[in-house]
N, C-alpha and C positions, 0 to 999 in steps of 0.2 A: 853451309854458308847460306843464310836466309836471303831471299830476294827482298828488294826494297818494297815499301808500302804495306805489304801484307806480312812483313817480317820474314816470310818464306812461304812455302806452299803447304796445305793439308786438306780436303776430302780426298781431296787432293791427297794429303798425307799430313795428318795433324801434326806429326812430329816435325815435319818440315815447316809448316805454317808457324808453329810456335818456336821453331827454330831447332830443327834437327831431331832430335832423336832423344824426354826422360827425366826424372826427379826422384824423390825418395819415397818408397812405398810405406805408408803408415796406416792404411785402412784396407779392409777386405774389399775386393772387387769381384766382378763376375768371373767365375772360374773358367779356365780354358777347358775345352772338351777333352775327355780321356782318350788317349790313343787307342784306336782299334786296328788290329792287324788285318790286312786284307786276306781273304781266303787264298788268293794266289796273286803274286805281284804281276802288274800289267806287263805285257811284252814291250820290248824296246820300241818297236814300231808304233804301238799304241801310245806309249809315253811321248814319243816325238810328235805324233799327231795331236795329242792333247796340248802340248806346249805351243805348237803352231796355232791351235784353235784359241788358246788364251791370248796370245799376242794379237791375232787378227780381231778378236772380240774387243780388245783394248783399243785398237785403231778405230773400230766402229763406235764404241760406246764412250770412250774418253776423248777429250779434246787433244789428240795427239797427231802431229804430222808424221812422226816416225819413232821407231825404237829399235834397239838392238838387245839381244838376249843371249846369254851363254849359260848353259847348264852342264856342269862337269861332275861326274862321280868318280872319285879316285883319279885315274889317268884317262878315263873314258869320257870324251866330249860327246854328250848326247845331242846337244844343240848349240850351234854358234851361228846365229843368223841376224840379218836385219830385216825390218818390216816397214813399209811405208817409205817416207822421204826424209833424207838428211837435209835437203835443200829444196824447198818448194819452188822458188823462183827459177831455178835451173833444172828442175825435174831430175834431181840426183837421188837415186835410191839409197836407202840405209843399208849398210852391210855390217858384218862382224868387225870390220876394221874402221868403221866410222868413228871419228874422234869427237867425243862430247865433253863439255865442261862437267866436272863431277861434283862441284860444290864441296860440301862438308865431308865427303869421302876423303878429301885432302887431309883431314885431321889425323888419320892413322899414319900417313907418311910423315907428318910433322912430329907426331909422338915417337915414331921409330927413330927419326933423326936425333931427337933429344936423348933417347935411351942409348943410342950408339955413342953419343958424346959422354954420357954418364959412364958407360962401360970403359971408355978410354980415360976416365979420371979427369975429364975436362970440366965437369960440373957434377953436382949432386942433386937428386930430386928434392932434397931438403934444403937446398940453397934458397935464401930469401930473395924475393924480387929486387929488393934494394941493393943486393950485391951487384946486379947488372945495371940497375937504374937507380943510383943513389938518391936522386931527387924525386922519386916517385912518391906521391902523397898517399901512403897506405892507411892513414887515419887511425893509427893505433893498432892496426891488424898486422899479424905476421903472415904474409903471403909467400908461399913457397912454390917452387916449380911444380911440385906434386898437386897443389891446389889449382894451378893453371891447367894441368893435364886432365883433371877430373871434374872441372866446372864447379868447384866449391870455393873459389876465391872471393866471391861477392862483388868483384869489380863489375861495373855496368858494361853491358855489351853495346858496342857502338851501333850495331844494326837495329837496336831498339831505341835510338835517340830521336826518331821521327825526323822532322824538318831539318834539325841541326846536321844530321848526316845526309839526308836526301838532297840538300843543296849542293853537296860536294861530291856525290857518289860518281859522277862522270869524270872527275878530275884526276889526273895522275898526281899522286902525293907520295912523298918519301915516307918511310916508316916512322921517323920521329914526328913528322907532321900529323900522321894519322893517330899516333899515340897521344899527341897533344889534344886531339879532338875529344878524347874520352877520359883522360887521366884525372881531371879535376871534378868529374862527376861523383856524386855521393855513392858509396857502396850500397848495394841492394840488401846486404845482410852481413853480419859478422863472419869473417873468413872461417870456413869449415862448418858453419851452422846449418847451411842449406845447400841444395844443388840447384843451379840454374844454368842451362845451356848458354855458352858464353863465347862469342866470337872475338871479343877483346882479349880474352885469355890466350887464345891460339895465335892472335896477332902478336902478342908479347912473346910467345914461344918462338915465333919466327925471328923476331928481333934478337932474342937470346942466341939462336942458332947462328945468326950473322956475327954477333960479337964473339962467341966462343969458337965457332968453326972457321972464321976468317974469310968467308965468302958471302955474297948476296944469297938470300934464301933460295931463289930459283936455280942458281948455279950449284949450290950445295946439294940440293936433292937430286939434281941431274947427275952430278959426279959421284955421289955416295950411294944413291939408290937406283936411279933409272939405268945408268950405264952398266954397273956391275951385274944387274939382273937382266940385261938385254931387253928392257922395256922400251922398245924403239918407238912406240906410238903414245908415250906418256910425256907430257910437257908441262912447264909453267906456262899457262895458257894466255900469254900476252896477245893483244889484238894485232899488232903490226907485223910480226913474223908470219911467213907463209907456212901453214901447217896442212900437210896433205890430208885429204879426206875429212876436213873439219866440218862438223854439222853446224848449221845455222840454228839459232834459238828463236822460239816463237811464243806468243801469247794468244789466247783466244780473242777474236774480235767480237764486240758486243752484238753485231748483227749476223754472226756466224763466220766460219772460216778463221783465218789467222792473220796476225800482224807481227812484224818483227818485234822482238823483245826490247824493252828499254835498255839503252846503253849503260854499261858499268865499266869503269876503269878497273883493270885487273890488279892494279896496285892496292885496291881497297880490300878484296877478300884475302889476298896475300897468303899467309900460312894457315888461315882458317878455311880457305875454299878456292884457291887460285888454279888448281891443276886441271888438266884435261887428259882423257885416256880413252881406251876402248874396252869392250867387254873381255876381249882376249887378254889384254895386258893386265886387267884387274884380276882375272883368274890366275895368271902367272904370278902376280904380286902376292895374292892370297896364299898360293901354294908355297912360295919362297918364304913368306913370313912364318907360316906354320911348320915349315921344315927346318927352321933355325938358320936360314941363309941371310936374314936381315939383322936380327938381334938374338941374343942368347936365350936359352930356354927360360932362365930366371926372369929376363926382361919381358919375354912374351907372356909369362904368367902374370906379371904386373899389368900388362896391357889388357889382358882378358879376364882379370879378377875384379869384380866390383869393389869400389872403395867404401869407406864409411865416413859418416859425419862425426863431429866431435862428441855427440851424444851416443854414438855407437850404432845408429840406424844405418842400414845398408843402402848403397846406391844400386843402380842397374847399369852403371857405366864404369869402365876401366880407364884406359888412356887412349883416346881416339877411337874407341870401339864400345858398343853397347852389348850387353850380355842378357839373353832371355831364353825362352823355350817356345817351341811349337809342339804341343802335346808333351811328350817326354823327350823331345829332341833338343839338345842345347844348341843355341844359335849365337853366333858372334857376328854382329852386323852394324851397318851404318848407312844412313841415307844422306842425300845432299839436295839442296835447293838453291838455285842461283838464277839470275835473270835468264829466262828462256829454257831452263833445263831442270828436271828433277830426276834423281838417280837413287838406286838402292843396290847394295851388295851384301849378301849374307853367306856365311860359312857355317856348316854344321860339322864340327870337328870329329865327333865320334862316328859320323856317317860318311865322312870324307866327301861331302856334297857342297859344292859352291854354286850359287846362283847370282848372276849379275844382270840387272835390267837398267838400261840407260835410255832416257827419253829427251827429246828436244822440244818440250813444251813446259811452260811454267805452271801447267794446270793438270798434269797427269798424275797417276798414282802407281809408280813402279813397285812400291812396297806391296800393294795388293796383288799385282801380277806375280811377284815373287812368292807370296804366300800361297796363291792358288797352285803354283807349280810344286812348291814344297809339300803341300798337303797331299797332292797326288802321289808324289814320290814316297811319302811315308804312310799313306793310307790313313791320314788324319782327316776326319770329316769336317766340313764347314760347321761353325757354330750355328745352333738353331735357337736364337733368342726368343723369349716370350714377348708378348705384347699385351701387358695387363692394362686394364682400365686405370686412368689416372684422374682421380677426383680433383675438382677445382681447388679444394682446400689443400690437398697435398702439393699440387702444382705451385700454389702460392708460397708454400714453405720453402721451396727450392729456388724460386725465381729471384733474380738479383744479379748484381755485378760482383765478380770475384777478381782479386788482384794478387799477382805474384810479382813483386818488384814493379816494373813499369809495364807489365803485360796484364791486360784485362780481358776476361771472357764474361759474356752475359748469358744467363739462362732466362728464358721468357716463354710464356704461354703463347701458342699460335695454333689456331684451328683445332683446339681441344687436345693438343699435345705439347710437350715441352721441347723446345729447341735450344741449342747452344749456338751463340753467335761468336765466331772466331775472329781474330784480328783481320781487318780488311772488310768486315761486314758479311762474310760467308756464313750462312746458317745451315745447321745440320739437325734434322729431326731425330729425336731420341725415342726409343722404345722402353717402356717401364718394365723393370725386372722385379720390382718390389724392394722394400727395405732401403729406399733411397738410391737404388742402383739403376743405371740405364745403359743401353748400347745404342750406337748410331744405327739408324734404319737402313743405311746403305753400306754399312761396314761394321759387322759385328765384332771386329777386332779393335774398334774404338769404343772405349768404355768410360762412363762418367759416374762417379759416386758423390753423394752429398752427405756431410757429417755435421750434426747428428741427423739421423734419418727419421726421427720421431718428433722433432721440434723444428723451429726455424733453423735452417741450415746456416752454418757459419763457415764451412769450408767446402770447396769443390776440388775433386781430384780427377784428372783425366789421364787415361792410359791409352797407348797404342801398341798393339802387338805384345802386350804384357809388360811394356816399359812405360814408366811414369814420364809424362811430358808436361804436366801442369799441376800445381798444388797451390791454389789460391784461397785467400781468406776474404770474407764478405767485405766489400768496400762500403764506406759510408754513403 
């Protein structure tokens, strides 16, 4: 669930800034490094010491008040710790049972609830949206539950509506009032033709769960998911109820230090990002999901298998989960960004490894923390990008504004280098790799390609962790 104003977070974590996590790969990007096996695996003590060092370095180098980390291999919990502070004003230390807002990690819970209802015969993934909302203006499109699950509906995401949404984001609103906020917006593209991360789609899925399941969304996931799995520290994260060990959310202050994050009514993220949890509960949830205790094996395969567009091009997203690789290790992951919190949870099924990193800052990069830990566990080295000279003539071919729907990124020359300006004005320096390809100077897992590479570029493609997050065409 993206934060307001910057859509969500990214150096942060580009996938969160542009809003979570991905689009359709159509061009060649900088290759991931080939896995190299370590001559000898590090000892358990060395691994734990390394994880501690990564977390402590993040507290030092990132704008983070606190974070919690869990690293579990099979049934062996290597680390489950908190670092820094869950509550700065009261000097409350973070622990493995600190409860964080998890933002868009919520989406896998919503997708699981939909698949449970499908298994019970109460709905079909091929049911049209108009079956549940007969007056929804689909504008000639056939929008199904499946399109909502994999972000290919084309419906405009309400978190990208700018002031129209920002004016009401603090208000408690009923689901039908929230749907009214975005339903008359034009579609971003014909249904099924493109991928664009979409909080409106998951909001609609929550409303479908209420209609079909007969309970408010928060009660449904509590009764059908949290309680049966004994997830005692996972909640629909409303503000008024007392939640033990709840972390406070923060944003960096311009002059240094932190301020409290902007308020956000939790009726707004709803089924797209309203839950809160702990690293321990998210490990337990991941284990239960992959052991068949939540949905059937067939349903789990659908959740973790990338879909396709109508033209056959593959996605990197299933249902509520992204699919990628670190070296040769398949990952199933999702991040989340919501006011005051950025989160990341990754599972490597063939390696039985789960890593969860939760932070209480809207400007941290838990995905980078997770990758550092995973690389250590697998012996996969950090990428070593080139830094080729970028002639002014080449820079001019790539510079410009690129749009995907209502999201715009700008590439511009600055100090003899190309930089990309993300939503909210954040700029990231790029290192030239040749042939129209770049990587971020501070994060080699963020990659940018321009097409064509030998003439005036007409398209920009941005990936994070091997997952497409933006594919825009040059704006006039």
